[in-house]
N, C-alpha and C positions, 0 to 999 in steps of 0.2 A: 363083360365089355370088351370088345376089341379097339383098342386105340392103336392110330398110325401117327408117327411124327414124319412130317415131310420137312426135310433140311435141304434147302432152296438157296439159289444165287439170284438175286433180282438186281433189277436195273433200276436205278432211281428215276423217277417220272416215265418209265416204260410201260404205262400200265396195260397196253395190249400184250406185251410179251410176260410180264407178270402174272397176269389173268390167265395165261393159254397155260403157263407152268403150273399155278395153282389147280387149273380145270383137270390137267393131265394127271396130276397126283391125285385128286379126288376120284377120278374115273378108277386109275389102277386101287386104288383103297376099296373103293366099292367092290371090285371084282374079286377082290379078296378077303371080302366079308365085314369090311370094317364099319364099325358103329359109329366111330368118331375120328376124324385125321385133323391134327394139329398144325398150324403154319407159325411163321417168327413174327417177330413184333414188326410192325409198318411194312408186312408182305405184300399189303397190295400197292404200296407207293414206292418200297424201297427206304431202306435206314443208312444214312441220315438226309432227309430231303433240304435241312436246313430253311433257307428262307425261299425256298418255293413255296412253302407251306403259309407263306403271307399274300400267295394268289388266289383268288377264288377259283378260278377256272382249275388250278391244281385239286382243290378239293372237289369241285363238281367232277372232276373226270375220275377221282377216288371212288366217290359216290356211285356213278355209273358204273365203274368196274365192279363194285359189290353185289349191285343189281345183275350184273351178267353171272358172277360166281354164284349167286343165291340160287339160280335154275337147275345146278346141278347139285346143290345140296339138298337134294330129295330124301333117300331113304338113307343117309347118312348125314352126321351133324358135322358141321365145320367149323373151326376156329381160325380165325384170320386178323390180321393187326391193319390199321388204319385209322387216319386221322377221324375224329367225331366233332361236330363244331359243336361250342357251349350256348346253349338256348340262354342263360345267364347273362344279364349286361354287364356285371361286375366281373373281373378277372378274365383271364386271356382267352380266346375266341375258338379253342381248339383243347380238344381232349387227346391223348394219346391212348386210343382203344383197343381192345378184343373184341369181335363181333363172333357170335355163335349163329350159325345160319343152319338151319333145318326144315323141314317142309316146303321149302322155297321160300322161305320168310326170313327176316330177321328177329330170332328169338331172344334174346339179350344182348346188352352192350356192358363191357366191362371196361372203367377208365383206371390208368395207370395213377399212383398215388404217389411213388418217390421219382421225383424228376430229377436225374443228375444234371449235375451243372459244374463239374469238373473235368480237368486233362481234356479229351477230345469230346465231350459229352457238352450240349448248351439246352438242354430240353425246356427249361423254366423261359428260355426265350419265346417259345410258342405255345407251351401248352399249360392248361390248368391241371392242380393236382386233383384227383378223385373226390367229390363229396360226402360219398355214400359207397357202402361195401356190401354185395349180395352174394349168394352163391346162387349156380347155376343149375335147376332139375334137369336131369336126362335119364331117361330109361331106369329110373330108379335109384341113380346116385346122383348125389349133391357135390358138383364141382365148384373147388374153390381156385378160380382163374386169376393168375397175376401175370405182369408183365417185365420182366428183366429186373429192372433194380428191386423191383418190389419184394424180391427175395433176399436182397443183399443188407437190408437194414436189421441185422443180427450182430451180437457181440456186446463188448465193453464200452463202446462207442457209437451208439447208433449216429448215423450223419441226419436222420430226419424225425421227426416227433412222433408221427404215426408208422405203426408197422400194420399194413393191411391186411396179413395172415393172422395177426391178435383179433382184428376185428372178424373175419371170416370164421373164424373159430366158434364164434360165438353161436354160429347157425350151424354147428356141427356137420360139416362136410366130410365127403367118404375119399376125397383124391385131391392133390393138388397138380394144376397144369400150368407152366409157366411159358410164354412167347417171349422169345429173347432175340436182342440184337446185341451180343456180347463181343467186343473185338479182341481179336488174339494178340497176346504178348507172351514173351517166353518164361514169363512166371505165373500165367495165368489157368494152366491147366489144371492142376493140383488145387489151387486155390477155389476154383469153381467147383471140382468134387466136394471141397470140403463145406463151403457155402449151403450146397444142397442137401449133402448130408446132415448138415446143422439144422436146417428144416425139417428134414424129416425126423431127425432125433427128438426136436422141440416137440412138433405137432403129432409125431406117430402115425404119419399119413403117408402113402406112397407118394410120388412126385414123377411127372413127367415134363421133362426140360427139353424144347425144341429150339434150338440156336441157326442163326443166319449163318451162310457160309457165301464166302467170294469176297472179291476186293471193290473196295469204293474210293475210288482216287487213291488216298493216302492208308485208309483204315481196312484192315484184312480181316474179316471174319472167319473163324475156323470149322464151324459147325461142331463136331465132338458134343453133339446132342445127347443127354443122358437120360436114364429111368433107372430109381432107386425103389424098392419095397417099403412097405412100411418099417421094416426093421433095420432100415439103413443100408441095406446089401445094395450093391451096384447089380443090374439085372440087364442093363442095354446100354451100350456104347459105339454110338455111331461114329463114322469115319471122319477125320480132320482133314480139311481142305476139298472136300467132294460133295456134289450132291447126291442125296438118300433119301428113300424111302422104307422105313421098316413100321412092322405091326407088333403089338404085344397085347396078351392076353391078361388083364385086370381081375382077379378072383375076389368075389364079395368080402373074403378076409382080409384084402388089403396087400396078398401076395401076388407074384409076377409069374405066369407060365413061360420063363425062361433060366437057363442056366446062370448060376450067378458069377458075374467076371470075377469083382474082389467082394470078399466078404466085409461087411462093416469093420471089423476090427483093423482092416489094412487101409480103407478110406482115410486120408487124414481129417482128423478132428477139427482142425481150424486154419484158416488162412496162415499160407507159411511166412515165417520173416525173411525179409529179404535177406540172400546171403550175399557172398564176394560176386565180381564179374564174372568168373569163370563158371563157378558153382550155379549159376542161375541158367546158365545155357544150355537148351536141347538143341544141338545144330541141324538135327533133320528138320524138327519144326520150324527153325529160322529158313532153312534152304527153302521149303515148301512155301511156307508164307510169301518169300518174294517172289517165288516162281508164279505163285496165283497172282501176287500184286501186279506183276508186268503182264501177264497174259491177260487179265482183266480190265487193265488200263487201255490196252491196246483195242481188245475186242469190243468195249463199250463206247469207246471213242470212235470205231470205225477206222483205226489203222491196222496195219499187219505188219509194218517194215520197221526195222529201228537201225539205228548207225550210232556210232560211238568213236573216240578216239582209242586206240590200243598204244599203250606206250610202251610196253613190256613191263608193265608194273603190277604188283599184286593187286590193287585196285581195279584196274582196266581189265586185267586177267579175270578176275572172278564176276566183274558184271557183265563181260562177255560171254564166260561160260553159263551163267544164270538165263541170261536173255537168250541164247541158243536154245537150252532146255525149255524156255517158256513159249517161244515165237516159232522155233525151228530154224535151224541153221543157215538153211538159205535165206533167211529174211531177216537176219543181222550183219548190216556191213561194218566191216572195221576198218579204220584209217590211220596207218602209220604214219609220223608226221615227224620226222627225225630232223634236230637242227645242228649246227655245228658242235653243240654241247652234248648231242646223247651219244652214248656208247654204242659201239657195233654189236655187243650183245645184248643191249636193248632192244635193236631192231630185229637181231634172229631171234629174241624170244618171242617177241609179238608174232613175226611170222610163223613160226613154230606153233606157237599157240592156233592160229587160225588154221593152219596145215591139220593140227590134230583134230580142231571143231569142224574142218571142212566147211567154214562160212566164208562169203567171199571179203577180200580187203584190197586197199589199194595203198601204194605207199606214195606219199606227196610231200618231199623236203620241203622245210618253210626257210631255208637259209638264205635265199635271195629275196623273199618276201621280208624277211626282217630286216637283212641289209638296206632295202628300198626305204622302209619305215625311218630307220637312223639316216640316211642320207636326205630325209624331207624334212627330218627333225634337228638335222645339225645346225641350222640357224637359231633353232630355240634352245637346243640342249646345250650350245658351244662346246667346252671344252671340260663340263663338268663331268666327274668317274661315273663308271658303270654303278648302276644301282638296281633297286627294285622296279623302276621305269622300264628299264631294258630287259627285265627278268619277263615282265607281265605282256611286254609287247608281242614275246613269243608264245605265251599262252592265250591272248587275245587273237593273235593271227590262226592259231590252230583252232579257236571256236568260231572265227569267220568262216573257215574253210569248211566245216564240219556243219554249220547252218547252212551255208550255200548249196551243200550237195543234198541236204535235208530238203530245202526248198524246190531244188532242180526235179527230185525223185520223189517226193511226199514220205520222207522217213519221218521218225520221230528221234530226237537226238535223247541219249541216255545219258545222265550224269552218273559219273564214275566216284564222287569225293566220299570220304567215308567222314563217320560222325565225328573223330578225334580230329581231324581237319577243318571240319565245319565248327565245331567246338570253340576252337584255337585262331579260327581265322586265316587258317595256313591254306590259300585259294585264291584266285584272281576271278572280281567280277567280270564277268562279260566275256571270261576265257574260259579255265576247266570250271568255272561252277554255273555255265551254262549248260540247259538241257531241258526236256519237258518232264522227267521224271528222274526222280533221285534213288536210283536202286539200292545205295549202299549207305546213305545218308543217316540210317539210325543204326548202323555197325559200328562199334568200337574198331581200331587198326586190328587189334590181337581178334577180335571176332572175324573179321575179313580172313584172318590167316585161318581160322579154323575151318571157314567156310571152304577155304581151298585146299585144305586137307581133305576134308569131306567130299568134295566134286571129284576127287583124285582117290577115293575108298577104294574102285575096283581096278583102274588103270590111271596111268599118268596122262591126264589131260592138261592140266598147266605145268608147263614145264618146271621143273623142281628148282632150276636156277632162278626163276621168278619169286618161288617162294623163299629160297635162302639168302638172296643178294639183300643188302641193306638199301631200304627204300629212299628213293632221291626223286625230286622234281626233275631234275638235269636240265636247269635252267641257266646254270652257270659252271664252270670247270669245276670237277669234282665235289661237286653240291651234294649234302645228304640231309634228309629230313631230320638228323640230329643236330644238324648246324642250326638250326632255328628252334627245335622242339625239343623236351625232356624226351628220355627213353620212353617208347610206348608201353613197356611194361610197367613203369610208374605212372605215367601221364594218364592213361586210361583207365586205372584205379582211381586216381584224384577226380577225374571227370565223374565218373560212374557215381562216386560220393556225392558230389555237387549236384548232378543234372538229374540222376535218378534217385537217389536218397533224400537229397535237397538239406545235407548237410552244410552247415556254415564253416568260416574257415578256422575256428577254435576248434569243432569238432573233429574236422579231418585232421589237422595237425596232432591232435590227441591220439589219432590213431597209428601216430610215427613217421609221417611224413615230415619232409624239410619244409620249417615253416617259411622258410623265404620261397622256396620252390612253389607252396600253397599260395602263397599270395600273387605269385607271377602268374600261375595256370587260371587263378578266378579272374583275376584281370583281363587277361587273352580272351576268356570266356565274354565277358561281359563288354568290354569295348566293341566287340566284332557283331554284335546284335543287329548293328544295320547292314552286314552282309547277309546274314541267314534270314533278315527279312525280306529280301529280293530274292531267296532262293525257289528252286519249285518244288512241285511237291513230294515229299520223302514218303516210301513203303513203311510203316511203322511195325516195328517188330519189338518194341521196348516197352516198359510201363511208362515212360516218359521221354517222346520223341521231338525234335525239334519241329516249329509246324504249328498246327490248329491246338495241339495239346499243351503249349509252352507259350506264353503271353508273357513277354519280358519289354519293359520300355527301350526303347532306342536310345532315348536320352537321358538314361537314368544315371546316376554317380553311384550307385552302391557296388562297392569292392572294386571299383574301376578308378 
């Protein structure tokens, strides 16, 4: 049996575009002699549709798209993902389903059993778990079809009471097929292989795994679809961060007609234990994830041009370079907005960066704007000493200028704040925290430096002085980040333990960090939740990003 995997980038709710992609892939697979083609989870409507699922019209359009697609499932069978209405009154109104289409008919529908309800997932809000489990007979093979999380319920501490593959094994299947929408994070690539290998090892069956690719607002899907033979050898590995269509011949004995990419002995046996901040980072994957995150956000929103404030600092420099890669140099406008506190080298560095990237830029000094604010505020401020109020006026003046240009010319403002700053509240609401998309909001400061070095891997794009000079907001004379924050080498490691690893203060202190510093850092994180709650969407590259995947009360008193 020749099975094709179609790794595609869908647009949520764009049924016409999604159906066309699916039909084009079906046509190509048929031309290459395919017997079966597999698409990813909720491929018809795009993942994750969230509250769109509450609209009958949305579900009706999904069914209508399936009717169109099934006309092309004539000589080839097609496995697609889409919502399915629940006819039983009790429970949720929908199932997360996989449809087998063949001979222009819906031959079988499989419902997802394990509905993730953690981190960025919220499936139990909308879907009912499967009531029954059945294999799908097709061309002499018995297909065990599962959907994404259904194959992750293995190990010593299963999250769900039912493991669907255990139920399906009672019907003696020949092959496992999984339709997935598994988001990227920089720890996930090897874990995913380990999970699939664990299924193959347990059930002694080959497994075809089709994952979505592309970005949906903050969540990035990396593709990397996989094929394992019955002996747990990796025989198929599709590219990361790009669409692909690939066929594989499944033999009657469970072997795959393909060269072994990684023998079973080299594939990890279990999910890897989280390591330290640096050890977990695959910088190329992070770079590529952010680039596709920017590109898809703009393409799917119907925008093409971006703007950002270029300060001569590391964060804006990396953001600018990533945006130019994603959108094209001519489509990214940098605005340099020096004040009387800005150093000459910051302006020169920012200008040189744009010359290296060949992107358009403007220089708009803000000193006169800043002074006019102070003059008008003088009767209110009286003779009170310079403070954070005056610092924030500068930041908000820059935000106003950027938004004015964005509104005038139809740009989207890219935010340049990093995760270390967002965690500790080191940013100005409606100033440097303004923007439509947070490019680096899930990258700690140390990771931003790693990205800068990766961007410069072949030639100097980001000027060396931007990378080597001490970071500073330059909102007062001689200011450095270290005046307000611990050294990033220490700060980022504490933040990583608290945010990604969910370690408490005592556990973090036991790792050798100064007790008073740990208490101070955790307090900064928790008292600044109100700022993050007003922040723009952040491209997610870590296992625990700020935004939809981390839900913390604003008015809580824990560690604050």
